N, CA, C and O atoms as a GROMACS GRO file, in nm:
protein
  248
    1MET      N    1   1.051   1.531  -0.455
    1MET     CA    2   1.190   1.412  -0.497
    1MET      C    3   1.189   1.443  -0.644
    1MET      O    4   1.097   1.477  -0.719
    2LEU      N    5   1.304   1.426  -0.663
    2LEU     CA    6   1.354   1.427  -0.770
    2LEU      C    7   1.410   1.272  -0.822
    2LEU      O    8   1.505   1.213  -0.772
    3ILE      N    9   1.327   1.223  -0.932
    3ILE     CA   10   1.334   1.125  -0.988
    3ILE      C   11   1.360   1.118  -1.145
    3ILE      O   12   1.285   1.142  -1.239
    4ARG      N   13   1.538   1.066  -1.138
    4ARG     CA   14   1.650   1.159  -1.220
    4ARG      C   15   1.591   1.054  -1.335
    4ARG      O   16   1.496   0.997  -1.282
    5LYS      N   17   1.614   0.988  -1.519
    5LYS     CA   18   1.554   0.920  -1.621
    5LYS      C   19   1.670   0.773  -1.596
    5LYS      O   20   1.791   0.762  -1.614
    6GLY      N   21   1.582   0.693  -1.554
    6GLY     CA   22   1.691   0.568  -1.587
    6GLY      C   23   1.624   0.576  -1.440
    6GLY      O   24   1.680   0.470  -1.413
    7HIS      N   25   1.561   0.603  -1.332
    7HIS     CA   26   1.650   0.562  -1.149
    7HIS      C   27   1.453   0.544  -1.183
    7HIS      O   28   1.364   0.589  -1.255
    8ARG      N   29   1.482   0.419  -1.046
    8ARG     CA   30   1.272   0.289  -1.016
    8ARG      C   31   1.287   0.374  -0.968
    8ARG      O   32   1.367   0.465  -0.944
    9ILE      N   33   1.146   0.315  -0.942
    9ILE     CA   34   1.054   0.343  -0.810
    9ILE      C   35   1.019   0.271  -0.747
    9ILE      O   36   0.901   0.249  -0.773
   10LEU      N   37   1.082   0.169  -0.608
   10LEU     CA   38   0.982   0.143  -0.486
   10LEU      C   39   0.857   0.077  -0.449
   10LEU      O   40   0.855   0.031  -0.335
   11VAL      N   41   0.730   0.060  -0.534
   11VAL     CA   42   0.682   0.004  -0.469
   11VAL      C   43   0.647  -0.018  -0.334
   11VAL      O   44   0.718  -0.118  -0.327
   12HIS      N   45   0.620  -0.014  -0.272
   12HIS     CA   46   0.584  -0.099  -0.099
   12HIS      C   47   0.418  -0.149  -0.063
   12HIS      O   48   0.353  -0.045  -0.046
   13ILE      N   49   0.363  -0.225  -0.052
   13ILE     CA   50   0.230  -0.208  -0.058
   13ILE      C   51   0.201  -0.355   0.103
   13ILE      O   52   0.221  -0.473   0.134
   14VAL      N   53   0.148  -0.240   0.146
   14VAL     CA   54   0.076  -0.294   0.307
   14VAL      C   55  -0.030  -0.261   0.297
   14VAL      O   56  -0.091  -0.193   0.214
   15SER      N   57  -0.077  -0.346   0.452
   15SER     CA   58  -0.171  -0.352   0.554
   15SER      C   59  -0.144  -0.277   0.703
   15SER      O   60  -0.215  -0.271   0.803
   16ALA      N   61  -0.039  -0.234   0.680
   16ALA     CA   62  -0.098  -0.208   0.834
   16ALA      C   63  -0.002  -0.045   0.848
   16ALA      O   64   0.002  -0.036   0.725
   17ALA      N   65   0.048   0.038   0.878
   17ALA     CA   66   0.133   0.211   0.942
   17ALA      C   67   0.151   0.225   1.074
   17ALA      O   68   0.150   0.336   1.127
   18PHE      N   69   0.170   0.108   1.144
   18PHE     CA   70   0.164   0.101   1.367
   18PHE      C   71   0.302   0.175   1.287
   18PHE      O   72   0.372   0.162   1.186
   19PRO      N   73   0.277   0.299   1.463
   19PRO     CA   74   0.227   0.330   1.484
   19PRO      C   75   0.197   0.415   1.504
   19PRO      O   76   0.187   0.474   1.612
   20LYS      N   77   0.159   0.463   1.329
   20LYS     CA   78   0.142   0.591   1.290
   20LYS      C   79  -0.004   0.557   1.308
   20LYS      O   80  -0.065   0.646   1.366
   21LEU      N   81  -0.062   0.474   1.280
   21LEU     CA   82  -0.264   0.390   1.258
   21LEU      C   83  -0.216   0.358   1.317
   21LEU      O   84  -0.097   0.379   1.342
   22ASP      N   85  -0.346   0.247   1.398
   22ASP     CA   86  -0.400   0.199   1.526
   22ASP      C   87  -0.358   0.052   1.408
   22ASP      O   88  -0.353   0.045   1.285
   23ARG      N   89  -0.331  -0.058   1.531
   23ARG     CA   90  -0.305  -0.234   1.413
   23ARG      C   91  -0.427  -0.219   1.386
   23ARG      O   92  -0.509  -0.130   1.407
   24ASN      N   93  -0.428  -0.354   1.317
   24ASN     CA   94  -0.504  -0.408   1.206
   24ASN      C   95  -0.549  -0.514   1.260
   24ASN      O   96  -0.506  -0.605   1.189
   25LEU      N   97  -0.605  -0.554   1.336
   25LEU     CA   98  -0.613  -0.718   1.350
   25LEU      C   99  -0.590  -0.818   1.253
   25LEU      O  100  -0.490  -0.890   1.250
   26ASN      N  101  -0.727  -0.825   1.141
   26ASN     CA  102  -0.744  -0.833   1.014
   26ASN      C  103  -0.907  -0.889   1.017
   26ASN      O  104  -0.978  -0.902   0.917
   27THR      N  105  -0.964  -0.933   1.224
   27THR     CA  106  -1.030  -1.037   1.165
   27THR      C  107  -1.187  -0.954   1.101
   27THR      O  108  -1.282  -1.009   1.046
   28GLY      N  109  -1.174  -0.847   1.124
   28GLY     CA  110  -1.320  -0.785   1.012
   28GLY      C  111  -1.416  -0.744   1.181
   28GLY      O  112  -1.539  -0.742   1.185
   29ASN      N  113  -1.366  -0.729   1.249
   29ASN     CA  114  -1.401  -0.712   1.386
   29ASN      C  115  -1.362  -0.584   1.434
   29ASN      O  116  -1.242  -0.566   1.411
   30PRO      N  117  -1.431  -0.466   1.505
   30PRO     CA  118  -1.450  -0.305   1.581
   30PRO      C  119  -1.239  -0.295   1.657
   30PRO      O  120  -1.140  -0.353   1.701
   31PHE      N  121  -1.259  -0.258   1.645
   31PHE     CA  122  -1.088  -0.223   1.698
   31PHE      C  123  -1.103  -0.230   1.847
   31PHE      O  124  -1.194  -0.170   1.905
   32GLY      N  125  -0.995  -0.321   1.922
   32GLY     CA  126  -0.948  -0.269   2.059
   32GLY      C  127  -1.024  -0.474   2.134
   32GLY      O  128  -1.001  -0.519   2.246
   33MET      N  129  -1.115  -0.552   2.013
   33MET     CA  130  -1.199  -0.633   2.094
   33MET      C  131  -1.135  -0.797   2.050
   33MET      O  132  -1.190  -0.907   2.061
   34ASP      N  133  -1.013  -0.765   2.004
   34ASP     CA  134  -0.943  -0.926   1.955
   34ASP      C  135  -0.763  -0.911   1.993
   34ASP      O  136  -0.668  -0.848   1.947
   35SER      N  137  -0.780  -0.972   2.061
   35SER     CA  138  -0.583  -1.041   2.109
   35SER      C  139  -0.520  -1.062   1.941
   35SER      O  140  -0.452  -0.993   1.865
   36LYS      N  141  -0.585  -1.195   1.934
   36LYS     CA  142  -0.468  -1.253   1.820
   36LYS      C  143  -0.538  -1.260   1.683
   36LYS      O  144  -0.657  -1.273   1.653
   37MET      N  145  -0.427  -1.248   1.612
   37MET     CA  146  -0.349  -1.167   1.459
   37MET      C  147  -0.418  -1.304   1.401
   37MET      O  148  -0.430  -1.418   1.447
   38GLN      N  149  -0.477  -1.209   1.219
   38GLN     CA  150  -0.499  -1.281   1.186
   38GLN      C  151  -0.395  -1.265   1.013
   38GLN      O  152  -0.434  -1.155   0.974
   39VAL      N  153  -0.321  -1.304   0.935
   39VAL     CA  154  -0.271  -1.314   0.822
   39VAL      C  155  -0.306  -1.188   0.740
   39VAL      O  156  -0.337  -1.123   0.840
   40ALA      N  157  -0.317  -1.138   0.682
   40ALA     CA  158  -0.375  -1.049   0.566
   40ALA      C  159  -0.283  -1.012   0.470
   40ALA      O  160  -0.184  -0.940   0.483
   41ARG      N  161  -0.325  -1.068   0.372
   41ARG     CA  162  -0.307  -1.069   0.172
   41ARG      C  163  -0.356  -1.007   0.105
   41ARG      O  164  -0.472  -0.983   0.071
   42GLN      N  165  -0.221  -0.964   0.074
   42GLN     CA  166  -0.336  -0.846  -0.067
   42GLN      C  167  -0.257  -0.881  -0.133
   42GLN      O  168  -0.143  -0.924  -0.118
   43THR      N  169  -0.376  -0.844  -0.286
   43THR     CA  170  -0.362  -0.889  -0.461
   43THR      C  171  -0.333  -0.792  -0.509
   43THR      O  172  -0.446  -0.743  -0.505
   44VAL      N  173  -0.264  -0.701  -0.564
   44VAL     CA  174  -0.236  -0.641  -0.736
   44VAL      C  175  -0.206  -0.670  -0.857
   44VAL      O  176  -0.109  -0.652  -0.930
   45PHE      N  177  -0.302  -0.719  -0.866
   45PHE     CA  178  -0.404  -0.744  -0.967
   45PHE      C  179  -0.363  -0.637  -1.133
   45PHE      O  180  -0.376  -0.515  -1.132
   46HIS      N  181  -0.318  -0.712  -1.257
   46HIS     CA  182  -0.225  -0.641  -1.340
   46HIS      C  183  -0.229  -0.703  -1.423
   46HIS      O  184  -0.120  -0.714  -1.480
   47ASP      N  185  -0.352  -0.786  -1.487
   47ASP     CA  186  -0.390  -0.826  -1.629
   47ASP      C  187  -0.440  -0.806  -1.693
   47ASP      O  188  -0.512  -0.727  -1.633
   48ALA      N  189  -0.494  -0.807  -1.830
   48ALA     CA  190  -0.537  -0.717  -1.913
   48ALA      C  191  -0.722  -0.642  -1.849
   48ALA      O  192  -0.774  -0.530  -1.853
   49LYS      N  193  -0.770  -0.788  -1.792
   49LYS     CA  194  -0.874  -0.797  -1.684
   49LYS      C  195  -0.857  -0.675  -1.588
   49LYS      O  196  -0.938  -0.582  -1.589
   50HIS      N  197  -0.743  -0.678  -1.499
   50HIS     CA  198  -0.784  -0.620  -1.387
   50HIS      C  199  -0.652  -0.547  -1.379
   50HIS      O  200  -0.559  -0.588  -1.309
   51PRO      N  201  -0.642  -0.394  -1.482
   51PRO     CA  202  -0.554  -0.351  -1.526
   51PRO      C  203  -0.495  -0.265  -1.399
   51PRO      O  204  -0.589  -0.195  -1.362
   52SER      N  205  -0.417  -0.248  -1.342
   52SER     CA  206  -0.385  -0.152  -1.178
   52SER      C  207  -0.256  -0.025  -1.280
   52SER      O  208  -0.204  -0.016  -1.392
   53HIS      N  209  -0.259   0.030  -1.182
   53HIS     CA  210  -0.192   0.148  -1.272
   53HIS      C  211  -0.115   0.265  -1.085
   53HIS      O  212  -0.167   0.221  -0.983
   54ILE      N  213  -0.039   0.356  -1.066
   54ILE     CA  214  -0.026   0.443  -0.954
   54ILE      C  215   0.026   0.572  -1.119
   54ILE      O  216   0.084   0.556  -1.227
   55VAL      N  217  -0.039   0.685  -1.047
   55VAL     CA  218  -0.074   0.825  -1.035
   55VAL      C  219   0.064   0.828  -1.049
   55VAL      O  220   0.111   0.715  -1.036
   56LEU      N  221   0.174   0.942  -1.077
   56LEU     CA  222   0.246   0.972  -1.006
   56LEU      C  223   0.302   1.153  -1.072
   56LEU      O  224   0.407   1.174  -1.134
   57PRO      N  225   0.212   1.246  -1.039
   57PRO     CA  226   0.191   1.334  -1.132
   57PRO      C  227   0.348   1.400  -1.062
   57PRO      O  228   0.417   1.397  -0.960
   58ALA      N  229   0.341   1.493  -1.282
   58ALA     CA  230   0.521   1.530  -1.278
   58ALA      C  231   0.524   1.681  -1.263
   58ALA      O  232   0.428   1.720  -1.329
   59ILE      N  233   0.580   1.776  -1.213
   59ILE     CA  234   0.603   1.860  -1.202
   59ILE      C  235   0.752   1.916  -1.261
   59ILE      O  236   0.862   1.870  -1.228
   60PRO      N  237   0.736   1.995  -1.331
   60PRO     CA  238   0.865   2.074  -1.438
   60PRO      C  239   0.989   2.122  -1.368
   60PRO      O  240   0.975   2.214  -1.287
   61PRO      N  241   1.079   2.085  -1.384
   61PRO     CA  242   1.121   2.157  -1.333
   61PRO      C  243   1.242   2.309  -1.310
   61PRO      O  244   1.364   2.314  -1.307
   62LYS      N  245   1.179   2.372  -1.302
   62LYS     CA  246   1.189   2.527  -1.320
   62LYS      C  247   1.338   2.571  -1.349
   62LYS      O  248   1.365   2.690  -1.366
   0.00000   0.00000   0.00000
């Protein structure tokens, strides 16, 4: 994918990839043992104490 100067990348953080991966009902129990789901919450820290980053390798154009 070519990302030109000035363009932006959207980062979408999720806790599921169904149907690629089996559903995770967020209960902590083994898969297939629950029928009710619990809401999952993700936290991305981005302060001096908890720095976060994403590494995007750059391949020079040919």
